[in-house]
C-alpha positions as a Python dict, from the first residue, in 0.01 Angstrom:
ca = {
    (1, 'M'): (0, 0, 0),
    (2, 'E'): (-131, -219, -253),
    (3, 'I'): (136, -330, -521),
    (4, 'I'): (45, -469, -842),
    (5, 'K'): (308, -650, -1034),
    (6, 'D'): (416, -867, -1302),
    (7, 'T'): (96, -821, -1479),
    (8, 'T'): (-71, -587, -1731),
    (9, 'D'): (-402, -698, -1663),
    (10, 'F'): (-545, -474, -1384),
    (11, 'Q'): (-823, -219, -1303),
    (12, 'L'): (-812, 51, -1059),
    (13, 'K'): (-1158, 74, -894),
    (14, 'Y'): (-1104, 427, -795),
    (15, 'G'): (-1008, 777, -977),
    (16, 'S'): (-622, 823, -946),
    (17, 'A'): (-322, 1077, -913),
    (18, 'A'): (-50, 889, -1085),
    (19, 'A'): (338, 982, -1074),
    (20, 'I'): (545, 847, -1350),
    (21, 'G'): (900, 758, -1320),
    (22, 'K'): (1222, 552, -1265),
    (23, 'F'): (1237, 660, -868),
    (24, 'D'): (1570, 519, -843),
    (25, 'G'): (1733, 646, -465),
    (26, 'I'): (1345, 812, -427),
    (27, 'H'): (1543, 1143, -423),
    (28, 'K'): (1465, 1487, -329),
    (29, 'G'): (1341, 1552, -683),
    (30, 'H'): (1127, 1235, -689),
    (31, 'V'): (983, 1351, -331),
    (32, 'T'): (882, 1685, -483),
    (33, 'L'): (724, 1494, -756),
    (34, 'L'): (525, 1237, -552),
    (35, 'S'): (396, 1507, -281),
    (36, 'H'): (162, 1664, -596),
    (37, 'I'): (-29, 1338, -616),
    (38, 'L'): (-21, 1283, -247),
    (39, 'K'): (-200, 1652, -205),
    (40, 'Q'): (-454, 1524, -460),
    (41, 'K'): (-577, 1248, -175),
    (42, 'E'): (-745, 1534, -25),
    (43, 'Q'): (-976, 1522, -353),
    (44, 'G'): (-1090, 1168, -285),
    (45, 'V'): (-838, 977, -533),
    (46, 'K'): (-591, 731, -481),
    (47, 'A'): (-243, 838, -492),
    (48, 'V'): (-65, 607, -716),
    (49, 'A'): (354, 563, -839),
    (50, 'F'): (382, 431, -1176),
    (51, 'T'): (749, 266, -1240),
    (52, 'F'): (848, 13, -1468),
    (53, 'H'): (1011, -316, -1358),
    (54, 'P'): (1278, -378, -1463),
    (55, 'S'): (1395, -47, -1566),
    (56, 'A'): (1398, 83, -1921),
    (57, 'A'): (1726, 118, -1873),
    (58, 'A'): (1804, -223, -1776),
    (59, 'F'): (1601, -392, -2008),
    (60, 'F'): (1747, -184, -2306),
    (61, 'G'): (2087, -287, -2190),
    (62, 'Q'): (2199, 115, -2069),
    (63, 'A'): (2179, 91, -1697),
    (64, 'K'): (2520, 211, -1582),
    (65, 'G'): (2607, 0, -1232),
    (66, 'A'): (2378, -98, -962),
    (67, 'E'): (2071, 81, -811),
    (68, 'L'): (2060, 319, -546),
    (69, 'T'): (1743, 132, -411),
    (70, 'T'): (1647, -227, -423),
    (71, 'R'): (1299, -315, -513),
    (72, 'D'): (1240, -382, -133),
    (73, 'E'): (1374, -95, -30),
    (74, 'K'): (1184, 153, -270),
    (75, 'R'): (843, -36, -192),
    (76, 'K'): (917, 47, 191),
    (77, 'M'): (988, 395, 111),
    (78, 'F'): (663, 432, -121),
    (79, 'E'): (459, 313, 185),
    (80, 'K'): (608, 536, 428),
    (81, 'L'): (569, 852, 200),
    (82, 'G'): (197, 747, 178),
    (83, 'I'): (137, 615, -164),
    (84, 'D'): (-169, 393, -196),
    (85, 'I'): (-72, 204, -509),
    (86, 'L'): (235, 119, -654),
    (87, 'I'): (190, -46, -1006),
    (88, 'E'): (548, -242, -1120),
    (89, 'F'): (459, -206, -1465),
    (90, 'P'): (633, -547, -1655),
    (91, 'L'): (843, -410, -1920),
    (92, 'N'): (945, -676, -2213),
    (93, 'S'): (928, -684, -2567),
    (94, 'Q'): (543, -687, -2596),
    (95, 'T'): (487, -362, -2338),
    (96, 'A'): (784, -193, -2462),
    (97, 'A'): (647, -197, -2823),
    (98, 'T'): (306, -19, -2679),
    (99, 'P'): (269, 311, -2876),
    (100, 'A'): (310, 618, -2660),
    (101, 'E'): (-71, 740, -2737),
    (102, 'E'): (-179, 408, -2660),
    (103, 'F'): (-59, 387, -2335),
    (104, 'V'): (-191, 699, -2206),
    (105, 'R'): (-562, 616, -2335),
    (106, 'K'): (-558, 243, -2249),
    (107, 'I'): (-297, 217, -1948),
    (108, 'L'): (-315, 527, -1782),
    (109, 'V'): (-683, 639, -1855),
    (110, 'Q'): (-876, 347, -1864),
    (111, 'Q'): (-692, 90, -1644),
    (112, 'M'): (-568, 347, -1381),
    (113, 'K'): (-871, 589, -1385),
    (114, 'A'): (-600, 895, -1354),
    (115, 'V'): (-765, 1188, -1307),
    (116, 'Y'): (-447, 1398, -1246),
    (117, 'I'): (-78, 1279, -1382),
    (118, 'A'): (253, 1420, -1245),
    (119, 'A'): (572, 1347, -1426),
    (120, 'G'): (925, 1528, -1445),
    (121, 'E'): (1011, 1739, -1777),
    (122, 'D'): (1213, 1461, -1883),
    (123, 'V'): (913, 1179, -1890),
    (124, 'S'): (939, 895, -2119),
    (125, 'F'): (713, 628, -2203),
    (126, 'G'): (600, 410, -2510),
    (127, 'Y'): (734, 277, -2789),
    (128, 'K'): (1092, 418, -2851),
    (129, 'G'): (1031, 647, -2525),
    (130, 'L'): (817, 860, -2784),
    (131, 'G'): (595, 939, -2481),
    (132, 'N'): (668, 1266, -2333),
    (133, 'K'): (522, 1579, -2148),
    (134, 'E'): (409, 1720, -2448),
    (135, 'L'): (210, 1428, -2539),
    (136, 'L'): (80, 1417, -2203),
    (137, 'C'): (-59, 1761, -2214),
    (138, 'K'): (-195, 1722, -2550),
    (139, 'L'): (-432, 1448, -2483),
    (140, 'A'): (-525, 1586, -2113),
    (141, 'G'): (-835, 1810, -2233),
    (142, 'E'): (-974, 1522, -2457),
    (143, 'L'): (-938, 1209, -2204),
    (144, 'G'): (-1039, 1471, -1921),
    (145, 'Y'): (-719, 1453, -1692),
    (146, 'Q'): (-513, 1748, -1494),
    (147, 'V'): (-130, 1735, -1577),
    (148, 'R'): (143, 1884, -1384),
    (149, 'I'): (496, 1878, -1481),
    (150, 'I'): (705, 1894, -1220),
    (151, 'D'): (1014, 2137, -1287),
    (152, 'K'): (1396, 2023, -1174),
    (153, 'V'): (1489, 2014, -829),
    (154, 'Y'): (1831, 2169, -744),
    (155, 'C'): (2096, 2149, -452),
    (156, 'R'): (2407, 2364, -425),
    (157, 'G'): (2351, 2508, -811),
    (158, 'Q'): (2337, 2073, -906),
    (159, 'E'): (2015, 1949, -1081),
    (160, 'I'): (1934, 1670, -839),
    (161, 'S'): (1906, 1347, -1045),
    (162, 'S'): (1988, 975, -967),
    (163, 'S'): (2331, 976, -1176),
    (164, 'L'): (2421, 1268, -925),
    (165, 'V'): (2352, 1057, -627),
    (166, 'R'): (2524, 737, -795),
    (167, 'M'): (2821, 947, -846),
    (168, 'M'): (2833, 1107, -475),
    (169, 'V'): (2759, 739, -338),
    (170, 'E'): (3073, 601, -524),
    (171, 'K'): (3318, 837, -402),
    (172, 'G'): (3198, 828, -55),
    (173, 'D'): (3059, 1141, 21),
    (174, 'M'): (2779, 1038, 243),
    (175, 'P'): (2692, 1409, 364),
    (176, 'M'): (2599, 1527, 15),
    (177, 'V'): (2461, 1207, -56),
    (178, 'R'): (2226, 1290, 254),
    (179, 'E'): (2127, 1638, 132),
    (180, 'L'): (2033, 1501, -229),
    (181, 'L'): (1801, 1246, -95),
    (182, 'G'): (1699, 1403, 204),
    (183, 'R'): (1808, 1135, 400),
    (184, 'P'): (2130, 899, 485),
    (185, 'Y'): (2214, 621, 204),
    (186, 'S'): (2124, 298, 371),
    (187, 'F'): (2086, -90, 363),
    (188, 'D'): (1785, -249, 452),
    (189, 'G'): (1774, -667, 549),
    (190, 'E'): (1774, -895, 787),
    (191, 'V'): (2037, -940, 1002),
    (192, 'E'): (2259, -1261, 950),
    (193, 'P'): (2506, -1465, 1132),
    (194, 'G'): (2893, -1358, 1084),
    (195, 'N'): (3205, -1512, 1153),
    (196, 'R'): (3120, -1383, 1534),
    (197, 'L'): (3503, -1236, 1547),
    (198, 'G'): (3355, -908, 1675),
    (199, 'R'): (3200, -1104, 1983),
    (200, 'R'): (3528, -1314, 2044),
    (201, 'L'): (3705, -959, 2062),
    (202, 'G'): (3438, -818, 2304),
    (203, 'M'): (3295, -597, 2001),
    (204, 'P'): (3005, -759, 1879),
    (205, 'T'): (2831, -664, 1558),
    (206, 'V'): (2541, -712, 1328),
    (207, 'N'): (2548, -815, 987),
    (208, 'L'): (2372, -729, 684),
    (209, 'Y'): (2438, -895, 302),
    (210, 'P'): (2349, -631, 46),
    (211, 'V'): (2202, -823, -284),
    (212, 'K'): (2411, -743, -595),
    (213, 'E'): (2191, -492, -780),
    (214, 'K'): (2228, -266, -460),
    (215, 'L'): (2498, 28, -545),
    (216, 'L'): (2786, -7, -296),
    (217, 'P'): (3022, 281, -177),
    (218, 'P'): (3361, 269, -148),
    (219, 'K'): (3490, -28, 76),
    (220, 'G'): (3584, 105, 429),
    (221, 'V'): (3467, 218, 767),
    (222, 'Y'): (3168, 477, 813),
    (223, 'F'): (3031, 665, 1102),
    (224, 'S'): (2658, 542, 1064),
    (225, 'Q'): (2344, 449, 1234),
    (226, 'V'): (2136, 169, 1254),
    (227, 'I'): (1725, 181, 1289),
    (228, 'Y'): (1530, -122, 1454),
    (229, 'K'): (1212, -60, 1539),
    (230, 'N'): (1180, 301, 1541),
    (231, 'H'): (1483, 310, 1786),
    (232, 'I'): (1800, 469, 1621),
    (233, 'Y'): (2140, 321, 1742),
    (234, 'Q'): (2502, 499, 1685),
    (235, 'G'): (2745, 277, 1523),
    (236, 'I'): (3059, 236, 1302),
    (237, 'T'): (3015, 48, 1000),
    (238, 'N'): (3302, -169, 744),
    (239, 'I'): (3201, -243, 408),
    (240, 'G'): (3388, -483, 270),
    (241, 'Q'): (3518, -840, 266),
    (242, 'K'): (3724, -844, 572),
    (243, 'P'): (4074, -931, 422),
    (244, 'T'): (4223, -964, 752),
    (245, 'V'): (4011, -1282, 843),
    (246, 'K'): (3970, -1446, 502),
    (247, 'E'): (3625, -1489, 578),
    (248, 'N'): (3380, -1586, 278),
    (249, 'G'): (3452, -1303, 19),
    (250, 'N'): (3126, -1198, 37),
    (251, 'I'): (3074, -804, 55),
    (252, 'S'): (2927, -718, 422),
    (253, 'V'): (2760, -417, 595),
    (254, 'E'): (2887, -496, 932),
    (255, 'T'): (2804, -272, 1217),
    (256, 'Y'): (2918, -234, 1566),
    (257, 'L'): (2628, -46, 1804),
    (258, 'Y'): (2714, 131, 2086),
    (259, 'G'): (2548, 51, 2412),
    (260, 'F'): (2355, -214, 2251),
    (261, 'T'): (2353, -573, 2422),
    (262, 'G'): (2043, -719, 2279),
    (263, 'D'): (2036, -995, 1997),
    (264, 'L'): (1938, -879, 1645),
    (265, 'Y'): (1963, -1214, 1435),
    (266, 'G'): (1710, -1271, 1182),
    (267, 'K'): (1562, -897, 1262),
    (268, 'E'): (1480, -637, 1017),
    (269, 'I'): (1723, -351, 1039),
    (270, 'V'): (1820, -35, 852),
    (271, 'T'): (2162, 79, 847),
    (272, 'E'): (2229, 472, 774),
    (273, 'L'): (2587, 571, 638),
    (274, 'L'): (2636, 936, 775),
    (275, 'Q'): (3032, 963, 691),
    (276, 'F'): (3339, 807, 531),
    (277, 'K'): (3603, 733, 805),
    (278, 'R'): (3893, 519, 651),
    (279, 'P'): (3924, 272, 370),
    (280, 'E'): (3934, -115, 460),
    (281, 'Q'): (4255, -259, 490),
    (282, 'K'): (4399, -589, 597),
    (283, 'F'): (4616, -617, 899),
    (284, 'E'): (4892, -838, 986),
    (285, 'N'): (4710, -1046, 1245),
    (286, 'V'): (4380, -1029, 1454),
    (287, 'E'): (4541, -836, 1716),
    (288, 'A'): (4613, -557, 1520),
    (289, 'L'): (4239, -535, 1383),
    (290, 'K'): (4126, -547, 1707),
    (291, 'R'): (4331, -210, 1819),
    (292, 'Q'): (4217, -53, 1493),
    (293, 'M'): (3836, -111, 1575),
    (294, 'E'): (3904, 2, 1922),
    (295, 'R'): (4025, 344, 1766),
    (296, 'D'): (3748, 349, 1527),
    (297, 'I'): (3513, 297, 1852),
    (298, 'Q'): (3656, 605, 2000),
    (299, 'E'): (3697, 820, 1748),
    (300, 'G'): (3328, 734, 1672),
    (301, 'A'): (3231, 817, 1999),
    (302, 'V'): (3381, 1139, 1940),
    (303, 'F'): (3210, 1208, 1612),
    (304, 'F'): (2855, 1158, 1785),
    (305, 'Q'): (2948, 1320, 2098),
    (306, 'K'): (2970, 1648, 1839),
    (307, 'K'): (2629, 1575, 1644),
}
């Protein structure tokens, strides 16, 4: 997948089918939208995802909390879906002042050579967000592109949105998050050394340290799974600051893997949260922590046996 970032000065060589959106979380609604441009690849055009960086909400100070997907996670998901080109269009005071019609004519049609444009009902672009689905449809005939406005996607009677996913993550409702996303909520990253307490206790773990932009669920213990080189390993994950051992105060995503004996330091893994088990707590000593970890591991074995 080609990534165009940090520049407005680009020119695509081939006709494109473009999807416009924020794509935070890349939930089922986003996947439905993207499926329409991926289908157009059969017509010999490139599938292009167009998004702003930073997001309009972040740029204008309207962002509520952290993101469901980091920039790197989003890129990996786009590539996995089959997107040919990802455009992370820089949003700044100059580009934010671009008139909506100029955005369509110059960026979408001239620079991106869009012959097919897919967007959600609430698409917004251009100066003061005045660009919308009506403008895209109005200019389609003159500029020679096809427009597909995608209806909202629903789950259990609720409109799937990044806001709804965020709410469920913050509640710790991982099964519902999985329904909305079409996959478990996850953390991507490189395994880093921790304090090696788990190893000393006979329960070695792998540690990820999420970036500050990543939305965290409630601190606590989760039944989970880790993906490494296309292999899936069942696990128990603690998200928090390890108050019993007073490590360094940083939030970590620490996972015990069932039956895994290798060394993953420095390796890229994905940790997926399946179900919340219990809140993080401070124990009176390390022995009490060890006893609770053993109970967690036993209960996890029962959980996975039932799946």
